[in-house]
LUMKEZA-552449 format. One record per residue: x, y, z of N, C-alpha, C in turn; residue in three letters. Coordinates in steps of 0.001 Angstrom, whole numbers, plus 524288, in hexadecimal, padded with zeros to 5 digits. Layout:
! LUMKEZA-552449
XYZXYZXYZALA;...
END
This chain:
! LUMKEZA-552449
C68DE15AC82D341C67D5160652D2E2C68A5162422CD4EMET;C6CA8160432CAB4C6DA7161D32C553C693D1601D2C1BDSER;C66EF15B792C2D1C627A159B52BFB3C5DDB15D592C05AASP;C5CF415F262C52AC58A5162BE2C618C5958167E52C344GLY;C5E21169F52C350C5F2C16ED52C085C5EA316E1E2BAA4LEU;C6046169AD2B8B3C5FB41688E2B321C59F41685B2B18DMET;C56AD165EB2B4D8C51131659A2B3B2C4E9816B022B3E5ILE;C502816E3C2B7AEC4E19173902B7FEC4F84176B02B31CLEU;C545F1764C2B167C560F179282ACC7C5341177312A7E0ARG;C52A8172062A76BC4FFC16FCD2A2DEC4A44171522A2C5THR;C47B81713E2A751C4236172BB2A796C4168178662A617THR;C44DA17BD62A807C447A181602A6A5C45431822E2A0D1LEU;C48FB17F5C29E88C49F717FC5298EDC453E17DD8295C9PHE;C429B179A7297A3C3E0717799294E7C395317B3C2954FASP;C38F917E2D29995C3485181B529A43C3523186D02974FLEU;C39CC18829295C5C3AB818D2E29339C379418DDD28E2FMET;C3749189FE28AAAC340F18AC9285F2C2E5318BCF28728PRO;C2C391891828B33C26BC189FE28CA1C25FC18F8E28E8AILE;C297E1915F291DEC291B196B9293D7C29BF19AA928F75LEU;C2D391998F28BC0C2E1419D262876AC292D19DAB28410ALA;C26811994928322C21BD1997727FF9C1D6C19C6C282CEVAL;C1CA519B3A287D1C186219DB428AC3C193F1A39C28B35ILE;C1DD41A51B28D0BC1EDD1AAB928DBEC1F7A1AD7C28882PHE;C21931AAC828497C220D1AD3027F73C1CC31AE7927D1EGLY;C19021AAD327D5FC13CB1ABDC27B56C11091AFFF27E97PHE;C11DF1AFD8283C5C0F201B38D2871AC10D31B92B28608GLN;C15FA1B9FF28553C17F71BF5A284D4C18BB1C11527F29TYR;C197C1BD5B27B98C1A7F1BEDF27625C15B01BE67272AELEU;C122A1BAC6273D5C0D851B9F4270A2C08B91BC622733AVAL;C07A01BAC427805C03171BCF927ACDC043A1C28527CA0ILE;C09231C38427E0FC0B011C8B727F9EC08131CACF2845AARG;C07991C77528827C05431C90228D1BC08791C6A12917DARG;C08DC1C965295DAC0BD11C72C29A48C08DD1C28929CAEPRO;C0BC51BF0829F0AC09721BA812A19AC07041BC2D2A6C9ILE;C022E1BAAC2A788BFF9F1BBDF2AC78C01EB1B87A2B0D6ARG;C02591BADC2B57AC04651B81C2BA13C09BA1B5B02B8D3HIS;C0D571B9082B749C12781B7322B58CC15631B4542B9EDLEU;C15011B6412BEB9C17A71B3B42C318C15851AE332C3FBLYS;C105E1AD9B2C398C0E011A8762C441C0FAC1A4CE2BFE0ARG;C101E1A6E32BB24C11CD1A3A52B6BEC176A1A1C42B77EALA;C1AD81A54E2B94CC20461A3BC2BA3AC20AC19FC92BEADPHE;C1D7E1A0652C2A5C1D7419C932C6E9C1BAC1973E2C4F7LEU;C179E197302C1ADC15D4192452BF75C19F018FB32BC0DGLY;C1CA1192E22B8DFC20C6190BE2B58EC254118E8B2B8CELEU;C26791912A2BD16C2A9218F2B2C08BC2905189EF2C2EBLEU;C2423189712C47EC224E1847C2C6B0C224A1802B2C291LEU;C20D1181932BDBDC20F817DBB2B97CC269317BEA2B893VAL;C2A2817F952B88AC2FAF17E412B7BCC31AB17A9A2BC04PHE;C308B17BE42C0DDC3249178972C532C2F9C173442C51CLEU;C2A8D173402C3D1C27BA16E4E2C39CC29CB16AA82BF69GLY;C2AD716CCE2BAC3C2CFE1699C2B688C3269167952B7EALEU;C359016AEE2BA43C3AD7169432BBADC3AAB164EF2BFC4ALA;C3763165882C3B9C36F51617D2C7BBC34BF15C762C578LEU;C310F15CFB2C1D9C2ED2158582BF62C32F4155642BC46PHE;C360A1582E2B932C3A32155A52B635C3E471533B2B9C8LEU;C3F78155DE2BE0DC4329153BF2C1CDC410E14EB92C444PHE;C3BED14EA62C568C3987149ED2C788C398A145712C3A6GLY;C38A3146AB2BEADC38F0142972BAAFC3E571402A2BA7ALEU;C424D143912BAA5C47AE141B32BA31C494013E622BEDBGLU;C476713FDF2C380C492B13D432C836C4597138C82C9F3ARG;C409A138CA2C860C3CF8134F12CA8CC3A30131A32C676ALA;C3716134162C302C33A11310B2BFADC369012DA82BBC7LEU;C3A5E12FE22B907C3D5D12CC52B549C405D128522B7F0PHE;C431D1293E2BC3EC45AD124D72BEDEC41DD120C32C0E8PRO;C3D57122802C2E9C398C11EB52C4DEC377A11B442C07DLEU;C365A11D9C2BC01C348511A7E2B795C388A1168A2B5D7GLY;C3D86118282B5CEC41AA114862B449C423F1101D2B83BALA;C41F9111682BD32C428E10D662C13FC3E13109762C107ILE;C393E10B672C056C34C0107D82C015C3526104302BB71MET;C36B41063A2B6E6C3735102E62B245C3B720FECD2B2FFALA;C3FE3100522B54AC44190FC952B627C42880F85B2BA03GLU;C3FC10F9DE2BE1EC3E360F6082C201C3A210F23D2BFE5GLN;C364E0F4432BCF6C32100F0EE2BB06C33DA0ED422B6B5LEU;C383D0EE662B434C3A290EB0A2AFF8C3EF50E7E62B17ETHR;C408F0E82C2B65BC45440E5632B807C44180DF982B8CESER;C47D50DC152B7C7C47060D67E2B8ACC45D70D52F2BE5BPRO;C47C50D8632C1FEC46A70D7622C77CC40E10D8082C8C0GLU;C3E4B0DB802C5F1C38C00DC702C6E9C354D0D8B92C3C9PHE;C371D0D6E82BF39C34190D3742BBDBC360E0CDDD2BC79LEU;C33180CA802BF0EC34ED0C51C2C001C36200C2242BAFFPRO;C33000C3062B6DFC33E10C0252B200C39280C1732AFA7ALA;C3ABB0C6582AFEFC3FD30C7D62ADDBC443E0C5FF2B167LEU;C43400C5E32B685C473A0C4022BA25C485E0BE382B952ALA;C44730BB4B2B782C453C0B5C02B67AC47CB0B4B22B13AGLU;C48FD0B8B62AE4BC4BAC0B8112A957C481B0B7032A4BCGLY;C430A0B7CA2A552C3F6D0B6E22A102C3FE00BB4B29D06LEU;C3E280BA332984DC3E410BE252942BC3A490C26D29562GLU;C3BC70C74229452C38570CBA629572C33600CB6029223ARG;C2EF50CC7D294A7C29E80CC9929204C26E40D14A29412HIS;C23790D375290B9C20C80D84329245C1D3B0D772296FBTRP;C1B870D296297FCC182C0D19129C84C1B1F0D1E02A1ABTHR;C20490D1AB2A180C23590D1F72A64DC233C0D76A2A8BAHIS;C21C70DB552A5ABC22240E0C32A773C1CDB0E2E82A92ATYR;C19B50DF992AB8CC14740E15D2ACFFC149C0E5B22B120TYR;C18A50E5AA2B482C190A0E9DF2B856C1A590EF0F2B5B6TRP;C1D280EEDE2B164C1E440F3A82AE76C19380F5ED2AC43VAL;C15E20F28C2AA09C10EF0F45E2A7D4C0D610F68F2AC17TYR;C0D410F3E62B096C09F70F5C22B4DCC0BEB0FB052B6E6LEU;C11100FB8F2B75CC133A1008B2B91CC1222104DB2B52APHE;C12B3103A82B019C11AF1078C2AC0DC0BFC1094F2AC30ALA;C08611059E2ACC7C02D3106FE2AD01C01B410A5A2B1D2PHE;C03C2108C82B653C02A710B972BB2EC05031110A2BB1EALA;C09E41118B2B94CC0C69116AC2B94DC09E711A3F2B541ILE;C081C118042B0D6C057611B312ACF1C005111D5A2AEEAGLY;BFD4211A112B186BF83311BD62B38CBF8E211FC72B7F3ALA;BFC7311EB72BB90BFD14122212C020BFF3E127782BEAASER;C0311127A12BB39C053F12CB12B9B5C015C12FEC2B686THR;BFE1712D4D2B375BFA41130272B053BF609132932B3B7THR;BF44112FB02B79BBF04E131D12BB2EBF24D136BF2BDD9ILE;BF768136E72BEFBBF9B413B5F2C1B4BFBC113F912BE0DALA;BFB1313EF22B8E7BFD2F142B42B525BFA53147F02B590GLU;BFD0314C3A2B6E0BFA59151402B791BF79D1532C2B29CPRO;BFA0D1527E2AE17BF7AF154592A93BBF28E151832A829ALA;BF26114C722A92CBED93149792A84FBE95014B212AC19LEU;BEAC114C212B0F4BE6DE14DE42B4D0BE4681530E2B30AILE;BE7B3156B32B13DBE5A815BC42AF80BE21F15B272AABFALA;BE3BE157FB2A6F0BE099157492A233BDB76154872A36CVAL;BDB8D150A12A6DCBD6BE14DCD2A821BD2D0151552AAEBSER;BD4BF154C52AE51BD134158682B0FFBCEB715C292AD10ILE;BD1E015E412A985BCFCF161D02A592BCC0C15F012A1E2LYS;BCD3B15A1C2A08EBC9BB1572729D26BC4771564429FC0ALA;BC489155352A4DDBBF9C1549C2A7A5BBC82159A02A7E1GLY;BBF3A15E1C2A856BBC85163202A8A4BBA0E1649E2A369GLU;BBD0E1645129F32BBB111661629A24BB71C16247297CCVAL;BB72115D662998DBB3681599E29779BAE3B159AF29A5CSER;BADD515CE329E6EBA8F815D212A158BA7DB1583F2A480GLY;BABEF155892A62CBAB3C150D42A949BAAE114BD22A635GLY;BAB0114C292A0FABAAC91476229DCDBAFB11441329EABILE;BB42F146A429F03BB920143E929FE4BBA57143F62A5B3ILE;BBAF613F662A7F5BBC6B13EF02AD6EBC25A13F7E2ADE9ASN;BC44F1435D2B0D1BCA00144392B113BCCF913F742B314PRO;BCB0313D062B744BCDD6138872B95DBCD73133DA2B5AEPHE;BC8E91331D2B33EBC86F12EE62AF74BCC1512F982AADAGLY;BCCC11347C2A924BD06F135952A4E6BD602134592A68BLEU;BD76E135CB2AB4BBDCAF134AA2AD36BDDB312ECE2AD93ARG;BD9C412BE82AF55BDA64126362AFB9BDB09123D12AA49VAL;BD7E3125AB2A686BD84E1239B2A130BDDB1124B129EE1ALA;BDFAD1296929FB8BE4E012AB229DBDBE90C127742A08DVAL;BE864126BA2A5A9BEC35123B02A8A9BEC6811E0A2A6D5ALA;BE7E511BC22A5AABE7C81165B2A3BCBEA7F1160729E70VAL;BE97F119D329B0EBEC18119DD29600BF1F511A7D2967DGLY;BF3A611E03299E2BF93811EB829AC5BFBB6119B229CD7MET;BF90C117262A088BFB25112552A2CBBFBAC10E1129EABALA;BF7B510D8029B4CBF805109A72971ABFC6910AFF29345PHE;BFD0610FFA2920AC01191118C28E62C068B1106029074GLY;C07831119B2956EC0CA511090297AEC0D9710AB42982BILE;C0981107CB299A4C0A161021929A03C0B500FFBC294B9THR;C088B10176290B0C09A10FF8028B75C0F10101202899ELEU;C10B5105DA28B0FC15FB10787289BBC1A211043928C67GLY;C1932102BF29149C1CDD0FF4E29409C1D030F9ED2917CSER;C18690F7E329002C18410F2D028D60C1B160F31828820TRP;C1AAE0F78228566C1D680F81A28066C23470F7F228126ARG;C253D0FA7328548C2AD20FA572864BC2CA60F4D328790ILE;C29920F1FF28AA8C2B0C0ECAD28C22C2B160E91728766VAL;C27270E97128411C26A30E5E127FA6C29910E7AD27AD2THR;C2A970ECBD27A58C2D390EEBE275B7C29A70EFA727115GLY;C24840EFF2271F5C20D60F0FA26DBBC21BC0F68226BADVAL;C21ED0F75826688C22BC0FCA326467C1E791006E26624PRO;C201B1052726748C1C7B1091B26942C184A10A792654ELEU;C19AA10AAD26042C15DF10C9D25C65C113E108E225BC7HIS;C11F2103E125CFAC0D7D1005225CCAC0954101F1260C5TYR;C0B141031F2657BC0767104A426999C04F8109F82688BMET;C082110D8E26691C0610112CE2657CC01F4112972612EVAL;C02FB10F9D25D01BFF3710F26258B7BFA3810C9A25AA0ILE;BFAAD1086125DA4BF605105CD25FB0BF2D8109592633CGLY;BF58910C5226693BF2C310FD726A17BF006114332671EALA;BF2971165426318BF02311A8A2601BBEB7D1189125CE8TYR;BEBBC113C425B04BE7341118B25856BE2871112925C08LEU;BE38B10F83260D8BDF5910F50264B5BDD55114C4265F8LEU;BE0D71189726648BDF3E11DFF26750BDBC51200D262E8VAL;BDD1C11ECB25E15BD9F21208F259A1BD47311E48259E5ILE;BD41B1194125B0EBCEF8116BA25B74BCBD01192C25FDFVAL;BCE5011A1026454BCB8D11C6D268BDBC9E11220426786GLN;BCD29124E5264B3BCBCC12A4826357BC6DC12A7B2600CTHR;BC61D126B725CA5BC176126A025951BBC8B1251A25C58LEU;BBD2B12294260D6BB8A81208E263ADBB7DC123092690AARG;BBB431268B26A9CBBAE1128ED26FCABB78712DD526F9BSER;BB56412F802741ABB2A21348527457BB63413900272BEPRO;BB42913C9A26FC6BB760140BE26D85BB9ED14435271ACLYS;BB746144F827619BB94F148AB279EEBBE371469B27CACPHE;BBF0D1418427CB0BC36C13F4927F98BC85113ECD27C49ILE;BC7D713F2027719BCC5313E07273ADBD0D0141EC27483ILE;BCFE51471727475BD45714AAC27554BD6D4149F527AB1PRO;BD3921492127EB3BD5AA14858283F6BD8D71435128442LEU;BD71113F3C2819FBD9E813A45281A5BDF4513AE427F23ALA;BDF8313DAD27AC1BE48B13E672782BBE82F141DF27B5FPHE;BE6021458227E53BE94D148C9281A9BEB22145E92868FASP;BE8331420128832BE95713F7128D31BEEAE13CCF28D2ASER;BF04013A9C288B6BF555138132887DBF9C813BDD28954GLY;BF98114061286C7BFDA01444228776BFDA6146B028CDBGLY;BF8FF1478328F06BF8A7149CF29443BFAE31461129854VAL;BFA041410029785BFBA913D2729B6AC018C13CA729BB6THR;C042613CB62973FC09D413C1A29732C0C561415A2986FTHR;C0C701428D29D74C0E4A147AC29F2BC1268147052A36BSER;C127114A772A726C16D714B1A2AABCC17FB1464D2AE13THR;C13FC143692AFADC14DD13EFE2B32EC15C7139FB2B022ILE;C1298139072AC26C12B6133F82A982C1766133422A5EDTHR;C18BF137472A2F9C1CDB136B729F06C2220135302A160VAL;C240A137B32A58DC29201360A2A7A4C29351305A2A966PRO;C24F512E9D2ABE8C24D2129392ADCCC24771256A2A93BILE;C213F126B32A548C20C3123432A0B9C25FF122DC29DDEILE;C288D1274C29D16C2D8D1273D29A57C31A21241D29D52ALA;C31DE124E12A273C35AD121FC2A59DC348C11C2D2A580ALA;C2F8A11AB62A5CDC2E1E1152F2A5B6C2F81112B72A075LEU;C2E381154C29C26C2F4711321296FDC351011280295F0GLY;C381D1168A29713C3DB91164429615C40601123D29991LEU;C3ED11120729E81C413810E4D2A218C3FA3108B92A0C2SER;C3AC8107F829F2AC3908102C229DBDC3BDD100D1298E1LEU;C3C921043629506C3F68102A929051C4525101992917BALA;C47541045C29552C4CCD10378296B8C4D840FE70299CESER;C49740FCDD29CBCC49F20F8562A02AC48EA0F32A29D60ALA;C46220F33829903C44CA0EE6329649C48C80ED66291FCILE;C4B270E8DB291DCC4F100E7B428DCEC4CAF0E7DE28856PRO;C4FA80EA02284C3C4DE60EA4D27F5EC4AB20EF1027E0AGLY;C49D20F290281C9C46C00F744280D0C4A4C0FC0B280E3ARG;C490B0FFC727DA5C4C121049427D4AC48FF1090E27FC9SER;C4B6710BF528355C48921106E2859AC46CC1145C2817EPRO;C49E81150C27D5AC487C118D12794AC4409116C2275EEVAL;C4456111DE27456C407010F9B270D0C3B8310DDA273A2MET;C3C1D10BD02785EC37B11098227B31C35F010CA827FEBASP;C397610FC928224C381211296286E7C342D116F928614GLY;C34561195728176C30AC11D8D28044C2BD711B5627D80PHE;C27C411E7127D39C22EF11CB427ABCC1EA011B9327E94GLY;C1FED11AF52838CC1BED119DF28775C184B11E8B28841MET;C1A7012341287B5C1735127EF28855C133B12852283E8ILE;C14B31268827F37C11021269727AD4C0C4A1232727C03ALA;C0D2D11E8327E22C08D511B1727F98C05CC11D5C28426LEU;C088F11FE5287B4C05E11225628C1FC025C126CB28A5CALA;C03A41295A2860AC004112D77283E8BFB9512B37280F9CYS;BFC52126B527E8ABF83D1248427B34BF3C91220627E4FLEU;BF51611EF72822FBF11011BD6284BFBED3211EFF28802PHE;BEE9A1237428A58BEA83126AC28CBFBE65C1287A288DBPRO;BE7D412968283EFBE3EB12AC427FF8BDFF71265927F64ILE;BE1E61218A27F40BDE7E11CFC27E99BDAE211C5F28348ILE;BDD0B11CCE28804BD9D411BDE28CA3BD5E91204528DA2THR;BD75D1251F28C63BD3A91296F28D30BCF05128F02896CVAL;BD019127C52847EBCBCA126FA280D9BC8B01221A28239MET;BCB5411E0928428BC87F1196F285F8BC50A11AA328AA2GLY;BC70611DE128E36BC3E211F90292B8BBF0812288290F9TYR;BBFA3125F728D1BBBB25128E028B17BB74D125452884EALA;BB94A121782856ABB5D811DD1282A8BB2BD11A7C28685GLN;BB54B118AF28AADBB2891159428EA2BAE75118E22916BILE;BAFE111DBF292B8BAC291213A29557BA76E1224C291E3THR;BA8571234E28CDABA400124402893DBA09511F65288ACGLU;BA2F811ACB28874B9FF5115F228811B9C921151828CEATRP;B9EAF1164D29183B9BA1115BB29656B97191199229674ARG;B980511E642949FB93C21223E29471B8F751207C290B2HIS;B90FD11E4428C59B8D1C11C542889DB89DD117F728AF9ARG;B8C531146928DC5B896B1103029048B85AB1124C29463ARG;B878E1163C2975EB84301188C29B61B7F7C11B3B298F2THR;B806911E3E294B4B7C09120DC29218B784711CF128FA1ARG;B7A73118B928D8DB7710114BD28B39B73A81122B28F4FALA;B75C91111C293E3B72B210EC529812B6E7E1127929A00ARG;B6FF71177829AA9B6C1511B4829C7DB67D811C3029873ARG;B695911BE129370B657A11CAD28F5AB61D71181228EA8GLY;B63BF1135E28FB4B607E10EBF28EF5B5CFE10DA829391SER;B5E7810F6F29849B5B5C10E3D29CEEB55FE110D129CD1THR;B5557115E929B8BB501A1183829B57B4CAB115C22971DPRO;B4F0D1147D292B7B4BF61122128E92B49D510CE429046ALA;B4D01109F02930AB4B37104D9294DFB471110576298F9LYS;B47A31094B29C7BB43AF10A302A06FB3E8010BE229E13ALA;B3EC010F6129A1AB39EB111062978BB374310C94294C7GLY;B3A4A1090E29298B38191049C28FE2B353C10109293CAHIS;B37AB1006F2986DB35250FD2729C60B30260FF8A29E61ASP;B3007104CC29F04B2B40107502A0E1B26E1106D929CE7ASN;B285E106F5297E4B24571067E293E4B21CD1011D293F3GLY;B24C20FD2829573B22630F818295C0B1E990F7D329A4DASP;
END
């Protein structure tokens, strides 16, 4: 009960600056009363309760679950090679990589912010962008990013090597991708790492670094979110490049078929 009251007090304290800015601009700068004030206060109350319950759920469920999964997947009892006393190797942790890929894809598909952005992208693009296809592309990128982050923790590869390599690939893709997809691709990484994915990714990274000998939670446990933000950019631009290539092939086939038919009729 004391934890719940602490979360309620902390949430209210965190919301105060936002309320101060909104009401301060409304009454001191715009100098007009807020329309439907009762409805606004009801909405703010629901936001406050929702945030508090969400934080309480993170504290009681998601963070402990992530820690338990990491400990179980890296325990010698679960890994036969480690139980036999063999030297640890990154190939022994294949269940960790599979879990990281699966949890990254599943949480991204269910991410509310991504669902909202994909629907709006489909509307403003006039149907050029498929909302579900965009979500799948982002989910695949997120899954690859978390899997690579887990492999980095297991192997101890420095984070900046992966970040530099990923950004070089992003630069090349930016120069060759359709112009309309580039801003959306860069936004997709930030949109994806939101309310559902970030707590699970953080819990998995910290617990995995704590469970593997020779790894530091501070030095190795963090950084997974950075990779999770980067790889959706790569996959979204790759999705657009593949779609554009398929459209070009389709147009080329349709353009060549009448010419060939006319040539045959002339003979």
